[in-house]
PDB file of N, CA, C, O and CB in Angstrom:
ATOM      1  N   MET A   1       0.977  -1.378   0.049  1.00  0.00           N
ATOM      2  CA  MET A   1       0.053   0.078  -0.023  1.00  0.00           C
ATOM      3  C   MET A   1       0.904   1.420   0.001  1.00  0.00           C
ATOM      4  O   MET A   1       0.475   2.569  -0.102  1.00  0.00           O
ATOM      5  CB  MET A   1      -1.009   0.202   1.367  1.00  0.00           C
ATOM      6  N   ASP A   2       2.122   1.020   0.150  1.00  0.00           N
ATOM      7  CA  ASP A   2       2.990   2.533   0.611  1.00  0.00           C
ATOM      8  C   ASP A   2       3.695   2.447  -0.999  1.00  0.00           C
ATOM      9  O   ASP A   2       4.330   3.409  -1.431  1.00  0.00           O
ATOM     10  CB  ASP A   2       4.498   2.435   2.407  1.00  0.00           C
ATOM     11  N   GLY A   3       3.536   1.414  -1.670  1.00  0.00           N
ATOM     12  CA  GLY A   3       4.257   1.495  -2.765  1.00  0.00           C
ATOM     13  C   GLY A   3       5.576   1.040  -2.914  1.00  0.00           C
ATOM     14  O   GLY A   3       6.340   1.366  -3.822  1.00  0.00           O
ATOM     15  N   ARG A   4       5.866   0.104  -1.778  1.00  0.00           N
ATOM     16  CA  ARG A   4       7.116  -0.763  -1.723  1.00  0.00           C
ATOM     17  C   ARG A   4       6.767  -1.757  -2.738  1.00  0.00           C
ATOM     18  O   ARG A   4       5.637  -1.830  -3.222  1.00  0.00           O
ATOM     19  CB  ARG A   4       7.471  -1.447  -0.242  1.00  0.00           C
ATOM     20  N   LYS A   5       7.910  -2.652  -3.114  1.00  0.00           N
ATOM     21  CA  LYS A   5       7.538  -3.833  -3.868  1.00  0.00           C
ATOM     22  C   LYS A   5       8.609  -5.063  -3.079  1.00  0.00           C
ATOM     23  O   LYS A   5       9.760  -4.906  -2.670  1.00  0.00           O
ATOM     24  CB  LYS A   5       7.831  -3.539  -5.728  1.00  0.00           C
ATOM     25  N   ASP A   6       7.949  -6.005  -3.061  1.00  0.00           N
ATOM     26  CA  ASP A   6       9.093  -6.778  -2.374  1.00  0.00           C
ATOM     27  C   ASP A   6       9.366  -8.418  -2.893  1.00  0.00           C
ATOM     28  O   ASP A   6       8.342  -9.048  -2.630  1.00  0.00           O
ATOM     29  CB  ASP A   6       8.704  -6.785  -0.734  1.00  0.00           C
ATOM     30  N   ILE A   7      10.189  -9.128  -3.405  1.00  0.00           N
ATOM     31  CA  ILE A   7       9.784 -10.622  -3.869  1.00  0.00           C
ATOM     32  C   ILE A   7       9.798 -11.391  -2.193  1.00  0.00           C
ATOM     33  O   ILE A   7      10.592 -11.290  -1.258  1.00  0.00           O
ATOM     34  CB  ILE A   7      11.214 -11.446  -5.232  1.00  0.00           C
ATOM     35  N   LEU A   8       8.689 -12.066  -2.351  1.00  0.00           N
ATOM     36  CA  LEU A   8       8.374 -12.520  -0.994  1.00  0.00           C
ATOM     37  C   LEU A   8       9.267 -14.159  -0.974  1.00  0.00           C
ATOM     38  O   LEU A   8       9.858 -14.692  -0.035  1.00  0.00           O
ATOM     39  CB  LEU A   8       6.422 -12.601  -0.771  1.00  0.00           C
ATOM     40  N   GLY A   9       9.060 -14.657  -2.448  1.00  0.00           N
ATOM     41  CA  GLY A   9       9.504 -16.191  -2.320  1.00  0.00           C
ATOM     42  C   GLY A   9       9.882 -16.210  -3.905  1.00  0.00           C
ATOM     43  O   GLY A   9       9.711 -15.373  -4.791  1.00  0.00           O
ATOM     44  N   ILE A  10      10.323 -17.194  -3.900  1.00  0.00           N
ATOM     45  CA  ILE A  10      10.636 -18.407  -5.415  1.00  0.00           C
ATOM     46  C   ILE A  10      10.366 -19.597  -4.931  1.00  0.00           C
ATOM     47  O   ILE A  10      11.074 -20.077  -4.046  1.00  0.00           O
ATOM     48  CB  ILE A  10      12.353 -18.602  -6.128  1.00  0.00           C
ATOM     49  N   TYR A  11       9.354 -20.219  -5.414  1.00  0.00           N
ATOM     50  CA  TYR A  11       9.184 -21.624  -5.038  1.00  0.00           C
ATOM     51  C   TYR A  11       9.385 -22.301  -6.338  1.00  0.00           C
ATOM     52  O   TYR A  11       9.164 -21.803  -7.442  1.00  0.00           O
ATOM     53  CB  TYR A  11       7.767 -21.972  -4.352  1.00  0.00           C
ATOM     54  N   VAL A  12       9.922 -23.744  -6.039  1.00  0.00           N
ATOM     55  CA  VAL A  12       9.833 -24.520  -7.323  1.00  0.00           C
ATOM     56  C   VAL A  12       9.176 -25.797  -6.970  1.00  0.00           C
ATOM     57  O   VAL A  12       9.866 -26.318  -6.094  1.00  0.00           O
ATOM     58  CB  VAL A  12      11.253 -24.782  -8.011  1.00  0.00           C
ATOM     59  N   GLY A  13       7.962 -26.676  -7.308  1.00  0.00           N
ATOM     60  CA  GLY A  13       7.435 -27.914  -7.143  1.00  0.00           C
ATOM     61  C   GLY A  13       7.584 -28.866  -8.013  1.00  0.00           C
ATOM     62  O   GLY A  13       7.795 -28.631  -9.203  1.00  0.00           O
ATOM     63  N   GLN A  14       7.503 -29.897  -7.581  1.00  0.00           N
ATOM     64  CA  GLN A  14       7.322 -31.126  -8.734  1.00  0.00           C
ATOM     65  C   GLN A  14       5.866 -30.982  -9.148  1.00  0.00           C
ATOM     66  O   GLN A  14       5.684 -31.800 -10.049  1.00  0.00           O
ATOM     67  CB  GLN A  14       7.613 -32.837  -8.107  1.00  0.00           C
ATOM     68  N   ASN A  15       4.731 -30.300  -8.892  1.00  0.00           N
ATOM     69  CA  ASN A  15       3.549 -30.819  -9.450  1.00  0.00           C
ATOM     70  C   ASN A  15       2.771 -29.257  -9.171  1.00  0.00           C
ATOM     71  O   ASN A  15       3.191 -28.608  -8.213  1.00  0.00           O
ATOM     72  CB  ASN A  15       2.876 -32.404  -8.607  1.00  0.00           C
ATOM     73  N   GLU A  16       1.849 -28.780  -9.862  1.00  0.00           N
ATOM     74  CA  GLU A  16       1.248 -28.055  -9.404  1.00  0.00           C
ATOM     75  C   GLU A  16       0.101 -28.030  -8.570  1.00  0.00           C
ATOM     76  O   GLU A  16      -0.759 -27.227  -8.930  1.00  0.00           O
ATOM     77  CB  GLU A  16       1.181 -27.643 -10.071  1.00  0.00           C
ATOM     78  N   SER A  17      -0.172 -28.781  -7.418  1.00  0.00           N
ATOM     79  CA  SER A  17      -1.374 -29.233  -6.456  1.00  0.00           C
ATOM     80  C   SER A  17      -1.781 -28.439  -5.746  1.00  0.00           C
ATOM     81  O   SER A  17      -0.938 -27.576  -5.503  1.00  0.00           O
ATOM     82  CB  SER A  17      -1.205 -30.187  -5.631  1.00  0.00           C
ATOM     83  N   ALA A  18      -2.699 -28.300  -5.274  1.00  0.00           N
ATOM     84  CA  ALA A  18      -3.397 -27.241  -3.791  1.00  0.00           C
ATOM     85  C   ALA A  18      -2.358 -27.719  -3.150  1.00  0.00           C
ATOM     86  O   ALA A  18      -1.283 -27.173  -3.396  1.00  0.00           O
ATOM     87  CB  ALA A  18      -5.164 -27.539  -2.849  1.00  0.00           C
ATOM     88  N   LYS A  19      -2.368 -28.384  -2.570  1.00  0.00           N
ATOM     89  CA  LYS A  19      -1.240 -28.926  -1.618  1.00  0.00           C
ATOM     90  C   LYS A  19      -0.092 -28.139  -1.576  1.00  0.00           C
ATOM     91  O   LYS A  19       0.289 -27.547  -0.567  1.00  0.00           O
ATOM     92  CB  LYS A  19      -0.770 -30.269  -1.981  1.00  0.00           C
ATOM     93  N   PHE A  20       0.598 -28.119  -2.920  1.00  0.00           N
ATOM     94  CA  PHE A  20       1.697 -27.061  -3.206  1.00  0.00           C
ATOM     95  C   PHE A  20       1.421 -25.546  -2.707  1.00  0.00           C
ATOM     96  O   PHE A  20       2.150 -24.889  -1.964  1.00  0.00           O
ATOM     97  CB  PHE A  20       1.910 -27.005  -4.779  1.00  0.00           C
ATOM     98  N   GLY A  21       0.062 -25.105  -3.354  1.00  0.00           N
ATOM     99  CA  GLY A  21      -0.074 -23.756  -3.070  1.00  0.00           C
ATOM    100  C   GLY A  21      -0.066 -23.647  -1.790  1.00  0.00           C
ATOM    101  O   GLY A  21       0.522 -22.736  -1.207  1.00  0.00           O
ATOM    102  N   LEU A  22      -0.732 -24.583  -1.204  1.00  0.00           N
ATOM    103  CA  LEU A  22      -0.970 -24.246   0.578  1.00  0.00           C
ATOM    104  C   LEU A  22       0.729 -24.246   1.157  1.00  0.00           C
ATOM    105  O   LEU A  22       1.072 -23.603   2.149  1.00  0.00           O
ATOM    106  CB  LEU A  22      -2.138 -25.899   1.611  1.00  0.00           C
ATOM    107  N   SER A  23       1.420 -24.862   0.552  1.00  0.00           N
ATOM    108  CA  SER A  23       2.454 -24.558   1.503  1.00  0.00           C
ATOM    109  C   SER A  23       3.361 -23.382   1.025  1.00  0.00           C
ATOM    110  O   SER A  23       4.264 -22.887   1.699  1.00  0.00           O
ATOM    111  CB  SER A  23       3.287 -25.811   1.754  1.00  0.00           C
ATOM    112  N   ILE A  24       3.007 -23.018  -0.189  1.00  0.00           N
ATOM    113  CA  ILE A  24       3.460 -21.421  -0.450  1.00  0.00           C
ATOM    114  C   ILE A  24       2.677 -20.413   0.488  1.00  0.00           C
ATOM    115  O   ILE A  24       3.500 -19.609   0.926  1.00  0.00           O
ATOM    116  CB  ILE A  24       3.115 -20.930  -2.099  1.00  0.00           C
ATOM    117  N   LEU A  25       1.682 -20.204   0.862  1.00  0.00           N
ATOM    118  CA  LEU A  25       0.831 -19.632   1.773  1.00  0.00           C
ATOM    119  C   LEU A  25       1.362 -19.682   2.964  1.00  0.00           C
ATOM    120  O   LEU A  25       1.733 -18.782   3.717  1.00  0.00           O
ATOM    121  CB  LEU A  25      -0.363 -20.153   1.800  1.00  0.00           C
ATOM    122  N   ASN A  26       1.365 -20.907   3.073  1.00  0.00           N
ATOM    123  CA  ASN A  26       1.766 -21.286   4.963  1.00  0.00           C
ATOM    124  C   ASN A  26       3.080 -20.877   4.710  1.00  0.00           C
ATOM    125  O   ASN A  26       3.389 -20.822   5.901  1.00  0.00           O
ATOM    126  CB  ASN A  26       1.678 -23.228   5.788  1.00  0.00           C
ATOM    127  N   SER A  27       4.261 -20.495   4.045  1.00  0.00           N
ATOM    128  CA  SER A  27       5.388 -19.694   3.746  1.00  0.00           C
ATOM    129  C   SER A  27       5.194 -18.449   4.011  1.00  0.00           C
ATOM    130  O   SER A  27       5.638 -17.889   5.014  1.00  0.00           O
ATOM    131  CB  SER A  27       5.793 -19.773   2.524  1.00  0.00           C
ATOM    132  N   LEU A  28       4.533 -17.930   3.154  1.00  0.00           N
ATOM    133  CA  LEU A  28       4.054 -16.488   3.227  1.00  0.00           C
ATOM    134  C   LEU A  28       3.785 -16.351   4.771  1.00  0.00           C
ATOM    135  O   LEU A  28       4.519 -15.757   5.561  1.00  0.00           O
ATOM    136  CB  LEU A  28       2.635 -16.162   2.246  1.00  0.00           C
ATOM    137  N   LYS A  29       2.691 -16.955   5.047  1.00  0.00           N
ATOM    138  CA  LYS A  29       2.297 -16.488   6.358  1.00  0.00           C
ATOM    139  C   LYS A  29       3.166 -16.542   7.511  1.00  0.00           C
ATOM    140  O   LYS A  29       3.044 -15.634   8.333  1.00  0.00           O
ATOM    141  CB  LYS A  29       1.248 -17.123   6.703  1.00  0.00           C
ATOM    142  N   THR A  30       4.312 -17.752   7.785  1.00  0.00           N
ATOM    143  CA  THR A  30       5.339 -17.433   8.562  1.00  0.00           C
ATOM    144  C   THR A  30       6.190 -16.410   8.414  1.00  0.00           C
ATOM    145  O   THR A  30       6.918 -16.047   9.338  1.00  0.00           O
ATOM    146  CB  THR A  30       5.954 -18.278   8.630  1.00  0.00           C
ATOM    147  N   GLN A  31       6.181 -15.741   7.024  1.00  0.00           N
ATOM    148  CA  GLN A  31       7.244 -14.779   6.835  1.00  0.00           C
ATOM    149  C   GLN A  31       6.535 -13.486   7.655  1.00  0.00           C
ATOM    150  O   GLN A  31       7.321 -12.688   8.167  1.00  0.00           O
ATOM    151  CB  GLN A  31       7.628 -14.502   5.087  1.00  0.00           C
ATOM    152  N   GLY A  32       5.003 -13.224   7.815  1.00  0.00           N
ATOM    153  CA  GLY A  32       4.184 -12.325   8.517  1.00  0.00           C
ATOM    154  C   GLY A  32       3.459 -11.591   7.711  1.00  0.00           C
ATOM    155  O   GLY A  32       3.098 -10.443   7.970  1.00  0.00           O
ATOM    156  N   VAL A  33       3.094 -12.475   6.248  1.00  0.00           N
ATOM    157  CA  VAL A  33       2.266 -11.865   5.511  1.00  0.00           C
ATOM    158  C   VAL A  33       0.640 -12.120   5.921  1.00  0.00           C
ATOM    159  O   VAL A  33       0.222 -13.276   5.853  1.00  0.00           O
ATOM    160  CB  VAL A  33       2.639 -12.277   4.171  1.00  0.00           C
ATOM    161  N   ASN A  34      -0.368 -10.921   6.391  1.00  0.00           N
ATOM    162  CA  ASN A  34      -1.411 -11.440   6.884  1.00  0.00           C
ATOM    163  C   ASN A  34      -2.531 -11.100   6.149  1.00  0.00           C
ATOM    164  O   ASN A  34      -3.643 -11.265   6.649  1.00  0.00           O
ATOM    165  CB  ASN A  34      -1.521 -11.149   8.107  1.00  0.00           C
ATOM    166  N   ASP A  35      -2.355 -10.488   4.634  1.00  0.00           N
ATOM    167  CA  ASP A  35      -3.057 -10.360   3.561  1.00  0.00           C
ATOM    168  C   ASP A  35      -2.479 -10.641   2.179  1.00  0.00           C
ATOM    169  O   ASP A  35      -1.290 -10.749   1.880  1.00  0.00           O
ATOM    170  CB  ASP A  35      -3.490  -9.210   3.628  1.00  0.00           C
ATOM    171  N   ILE A  36      -3.257 -10.712   1.609  1.00  0.00           N
ATOM    172  CA  ILE A  36      -2.551 -10.750  -0.191  1.00  0.00           C
ATOM    173  C   ILE A  36      -3.512  -9.823  -0.884  1.00  0.00           C
ATOM    174  O   ILE A  36      -4.572 -10.191  -0.377  1.00  0.00           O
ATOM    175  CB  ILE A  36      -2.618 -12.567  -1.199  1.00  0.00           C
ATOM    176  N   LEU A  37      -3.725  -9.152  -1.464  1.00  0.00           N
ATOM    177  CA  LEU A  37      -4.291  -8.214  -2.874  1.00  0.00           C
ATOM    178  C   LEU A  37      -4.089  -8.615  -3.502  1.00  0.00           C
ATOM    179  O   LEU A  37      -5.225  -8.822  -3.929  1.00  0.00           O
ATOM    180  CB  LEU A  37      -4.049  -7.091  -3.358  1.00  0.00           C
ATOM    181  N   ILE A  38      -3.401  -9.119  -4.254  1.00  0.00           N
ATOM    182  CA  ILE A  38      -2.786  -9.491  -5.672  1.00  0.00           C
ATOM    183  C   ILE A  38      -2.034 -10.698  -5.528  1.00  0.00           C
ATOM    184  O   ILE A  38      -0.974 -10.861  -4.924  1.00  0.00           O
ATOM    185  CB  ILE A  38      -1.814  -8.376  -6.286  1.00  0.00           C
ATOM    186  N   ALA A  39      -2.853 -11.677  -6.284  1.00  0.00           N
ATOM    187  CA  ALA A  39      -1.858 -12.838  -6.463  1.00  0.00           C
ATOM    188  C   ALA A  39      -1.604 -12.854  -8.272  1.00  0.00           C
ATOM    189  O   ALA A  39      -2.479 -12.573  -9.091  1.00  0.00           O
ATOM    190  CB  ALA A  39      -2.652 -14.510  -5.749  1.00  0.00           C
ATOM    191  N   CYS A  40      -0.524 -13.162  -8.517  1.00  0.00           N
ATOM    192  CA  CYS A  40       0.054 -13.498  -9.747  1.00  0.00           C
ATOM    193  C   CYS A  40       0.628 -14.671 -10.484  1.00  0.00           C
ATOM    194  O   CYS A  40       1.598 -14.505 -11.224  1.00  0.00           O
ATOM    195  CB  CYS A  40       0.769 -12.891  -9.765  1.00  0.00           C
ATOM    196  N   VAL A  41       0.129 -15.740 -10.335  1.00  0.00           N
ATOM    197  CA  VAL A  41       0.686 -16.807 -10.737  1.00  0.00           C
ATOM    198  C   VAL A  41       0.497 -17.349 -12.250  1.00  0.00           C
ATOM    199  O   VAL A  41      -0.424 -16.944 -12.959  1.00  0.00           O
ATOM    200  CB  VAL A  41       0.291 -17.656  -9.854  1.00  0.00           C
ATOM    201  N   ASP A  42       1.287 -18.136 -12.606  1.00  0.00           N
ATOM    202  CA  ASP A  42       1.636 -18.592 -14.175  1.00  0.00           C
ATOM    203  C   ASP A  42       1.661 -19.930 -13.889  1.00  0.00           C
ATOM    204  O   ASP A  42       2.587 -20.517 -13.330  1.00  0.00           O
ATOM    205  CB  ASP A  42       3.120 -18.047 -14.954  1.00  0.00           C
ATOM    206  N   GLY A  43       0.519 -20.461 -14.322  1.00  0.00           N
ATOM    207  CA  GLY A  43       0.364 -22.114 -14.488  1.00  0.00           C
ATOM    208  C   GLY A  43      -0.344 -22.654 -13.709  1.00  0.00           C
ATOM    209  O   GLY A  43      -1.036 -23.609 -14.063  1.00  0.00           O
ATOM    210  N   LEU A  44      -0.357 -22.090 -12.197  1.00  0.00           N
ATOM    211  CA  LEU A  44      -0.574 -22.760 -10.898  1.00  0.00           C
ATOM    212  C   LEU A  44      -2.306 -22.991 -10.999  1.00  0.00           C
ATOM    213  O   LEU A  44      -3.125 -22.512 -10.215  1.00  0.00           O
ATOM    214  CB  LEU A  44       0.026 -21.692  -9.458  1.00  0.00           C
ATOM    215  N   THR A  45      -2.581 -23.796 -12.099  1.00  0.00           N
ATOM    216  CA  THR A  45      -4.510 -23.930 -11.910  1.00  0.00           C
ATOM    217  C   THR A  45      -5.156 -24.415 -10.652  1.00  0.00           C
ATOM    218  O   THR A  45      -6.318 -24.119 -10.373  1.00  0.00           O
ATOM    219  CB  THR A  45      -5.212 -25.087 -12.977  1.00  0.00           C
ATOM    220  N   GLU A  46      -4.404 -25.157  -9.901  1.00  0.00           N
ATOM    221  CA  GLU A  46      -5.006 -25.203  -8.408  1.00  0.00           C
ATOM    222  C   GLU A  46      -4.905 -24.192  -7.617  1.00  0.00           C
ATOM    223  O   GLU A  46      -5.829 -24.215  -6.803  1.00  0.00           O
ATOM    224  CB  GLU A  46      -4.503 -26.142  -7.637  1.00  0.00           C
ATOM    225  N   PHE A  47      -4.271 -23.389  -7.488  1.00  0.00           N
ATOM    226  CA  PHE A  47      -3.684 -21.996  -6.845  1.00  0.00           C
ATOM    227  C   PHE A  47      -4.810 -21.595  -6.209  1.00  0.00           C
ATOM    228  O   PHE A  47      -4.713 -21.548  -4.983  1.00  0.00           O
ATOM    229  CB  PHE A  47      -3.107 -20.782  -7.874  1.00  0.00           C
ATOM    230  N   PRO A  48      -6.180 -21.197  -6.838  1.00  0.00           N
ATOM    231  CA  PRO A  48      -6.961 -20.441  -6.156  1.00  0.00           C
ATOM    232  C   PRO A  48      -7.909 -21.418  -5.111  1.00  0.00           C
ATOM    233  O   PRO A  48      -8.713 -20.861  -4.364  1.00  0.00           O
ATOM    234  CB  PRO A  48      -7.742 -19.581  -7.195  1.00  0.00           C
ATOM    235  N   LYS A  49      -7.794 -22.620  -5.106  1.00  0.00           N
ATOM    236  CA  LYS A  49      -8.438 -23.023  -4.167  1.00  0.00           C
ATOM    237  C   LYS A  49      -7.665 -22.931  -2.494  1.00  0.00           C
ATOM    238  O   LYS A  49      -8.408 -22.958  -1.512  1.00  0.00           O
ATOM    239  CB  LYS A  49      -8.778 -24.352  -4.685  1.00  0.00           C
ATOM    240  N   PRO A  50      -6.665 -22.862  -2.378  1.00  0.00           N
ATOM    241  CA  PRO A  50      -5.855 -22.298  -1.132  1.00  0.00           C
ATOM    242  C   PRO A  50      -5.839 -20.867  -0.936  1.00  0.00           C
ATOM    243  O   PRO A  50      -5.877 -20.389   0.198  1.00  0.00           O
ATOM    244  CB  PRO A  50      -4.429 -22.669  -1.202  1.00  0.00           C
ATOM    245  N   LEU A  51      -5.798 -20.308  -1.759  1.00  0.00           N
ATOM    246  CA  LEU A  51      -6.075 -18.802  -1.905  1.00  0.00           C
ATOM    247  C   LEU A  51      -7.124 -18.488  -1.364  1.00  0.00           C
ATOM    248  O   LEU A  51      -6.906 -17.710  -0.435  1.00  0.00           O
ATOM    249  CB  LEU A  51      -6.167 -18.294  -3.150  1.00  0.00           C
ATOM    250  N   LYS A  52      -8.432 -18.781  -1.535  1.00  0.00           N
ATOM    251  CA  LYS A  52      -9.561 -18.552  -0.919  1.00  0.00           C
ATOM    252  C   LYS A  52      -9.679 -18.860   0.254  1.00  0.00           C
ATOM    253  O   LYS A  52     -10.359 -18.189   1.030  1.00  0.00           O
ATOM    254  CB  LYS A  52     -10.405 -18.984  -1.423  1.00  0.00           C
ATOM    255  N   ARG A  53      -8.932 -20.110   0.658  1.00  0.00           N
ATOM    256  CA  ARG A  53      -9.168 -20.249   2.053  1.00  0.00           C
ATOM    257  C   ARG A  53      -8.276 -19.555   3.036  1.00  0.00           C
ATOM    258  O   ARG A  53      -8.564 -19.407   4.224  1.00  0.00           O
ATOM    259  CB  ARG A  53      -9.140 -21.564   2.336  1.00  0.00           C
ATOM    260  N   TYR A  54      -7.003 -19.072   2.375  1.00  0.00           N
ATOM    261  CA  TYR A  54      -6.325 -18.060   3.517  1.00  0.00           C
ATOM    262  C   TYR A  54      -6.814 -16.790   2.983  1.00  0.00           C
ATOM    263  O   TYR A  54      -6.370 -15.920   3.733  1.00  0.00           O
ATOM    264  CB  TYR A  54      -4.516 -18.058   3.664  1.00  0.00           C
ATOM    265  N   THR A  55      -7.295 -16.422   2.342  1.00  0.00           N
ATOM    266  CA  THR A  55      -7.965 -15.023   2.121  1.00  0.00           C
ATOM    267  C   THR A  55      -9.380 -15.012   1.656  1.00  0.00           C
ATOM    268  O   THR A  55      -9.681 -14.528   0.564  1.00  0.00           O
ATOM    269  CB  THR A  55      -7.202 -14.236   1.099  1.00  0.00           C
ATOM    270  N   PRO A  56     -10.592 -15.739   2.780  1.00  0.00           N
ATOM    271  CA  PRO A  56     -11.791 -15.772   2.481  1.00  0.00           C
ATOM    272  C   PRO A  56     -12.568 -14.698   2.123  1.00  0.00           C
ATOM    273  O   PRO A  56     -13.524 -14.865   1.365  1.00  0.00           O
ATOM    274  CB  PRO A  56     -12.245 -16.257   3.270  1.00  0.00           C
ATOM    275  N   LYS A  57     -12.100 -12.892   2.863  1.00  0.00           N
ATOM    276  CA  LYS A  57     -12.777 -11.568   2.257  1.00  0.00           C
ATOM    277  C   LYS A  57     -12.379 -11.354   1.147  1.00  0.00           C
ATOM    278  O   LYS A  57     -12.802 -10.312   0.648  1.00  0.00           O
ATOM    279  CB  LYS A  57     -12.596 -10.354   2.903  1.00  0.00           C
ATOM    280  N   ARG A  58     -11.394 -12.237   0.267  1.00  0.00           N
ATOM    281  CA  ARG A  58     -11.303 -11.469  -0.896  1.00  0.00           C
ATOM    282  C   ARG A  58     -11.581 -12.240  -2.138  1.00  0.00           C
ATOM    283  O   ARG A  58     -11.247 -13.424  -2.194  1.00  0.00           O
ATOM    284  CB  ARG A  58     -10.021 -10.870  -0.968  1.00  0.00           C
ATOM    285  N   ARG A  59     -12.298 -11.524  -3.354  1.00  0.00           N
ATOM    286  CA  ARG A  59     -12.719 -12.373  -4.341  1.00  0.00           C
ATOM    287  C   ARG A  59     -11.680 -12.282  -5.255  1.00  0.00           C
ATOM    288  O   ARG A  59     -11.200 -11.148  -5.270  1.00  0.00           O
ATOM    289  CB  ARG A  59     -14.025 -12.084  -4.899  1.00  0.00           C
ATOM    290  N   PHE A  60     -11.126 -13.109  -6.068  1.00  0.00           N
ATOM    291  CA  PHE A  60     -10.281 -13.481  -6.828  1.00  0.00           C
ATOM    292  C   PHE A  60     -10.564 -13.693  -8.140  1.00  0.00           C
ATOM    293  O   PHE A  60     -11.664 -14.245  -8.153  1.00  0.00           O
ATOM    294  CB  PHE A  60      -9.838 -14.348  -6.385  1.00  0.00           C
ATOM    295  N   SER A  61     -10.092 -13.528  -9.455  1.00  0.00           N
ATOM    296  CA  SER A  61     -10.382 -13.827 -10.853  1.00  0.00           C
ATOM    297  C   SER A  61      -9.028 -14.470 -11.300  1.00  0.00           C
ATOM    298  O   SER A  61      -7.842 -14.160 -11.188  1.00  0.00           O
ATOM    299  CB  SER A  61     -10.832 -12.471 -11.750  1.00  0.00           C
ATOM    300  N   SER A  62      -9.784 -15.586 -11.901  1.00  0.00           N
ATOM    301  CA  SER A  62      -8.520 -16.450 -12.581  1.00  0.00           C
ATOM    302  C   SER A  62      -8.088 -16.527 -13.893  1.00  0.00           C
ATOM    303  O   SER A  62      -7.445 -17.358 -14.535  1.00  0.00           O
ATOM    304  CB  SER A  62      -8.664 -17.694 -12.419  1.00  0.00           C
ATOM    305  N   THR A  63      -8.824 -14.986 -14.243  1.00  0.00           N
ATOM    306  CA  THR A  63      -8.589 -14.648 -15.731  1.00  0.00           C
ATOM    307  C   THR A  63      -6.808 -14.306 -15.960  1.00  0.00           C
ATOM    308  O   THR A  63      -6.375 -14.009 -17.074  1.00  0.00           O
ATOM    309  CB  THR A  63      -9.670 -13.127 -16.147  1.00  0.00           C
TER     310      THR A  63
END
């Protein structure tokens, strides 16, 4: 919100499962991330499932 951009992590996994997405979100949470305004991912088709559980008040578009 203050205009600062940070790379919070680079993650490599064997597959693009919801479990892998959840592990990414748990890692971010341990870093102190409390909310996600924008999530931009390439090819993680299962990522919206754990993202909706992690931030239930937000609405996400998968386009």
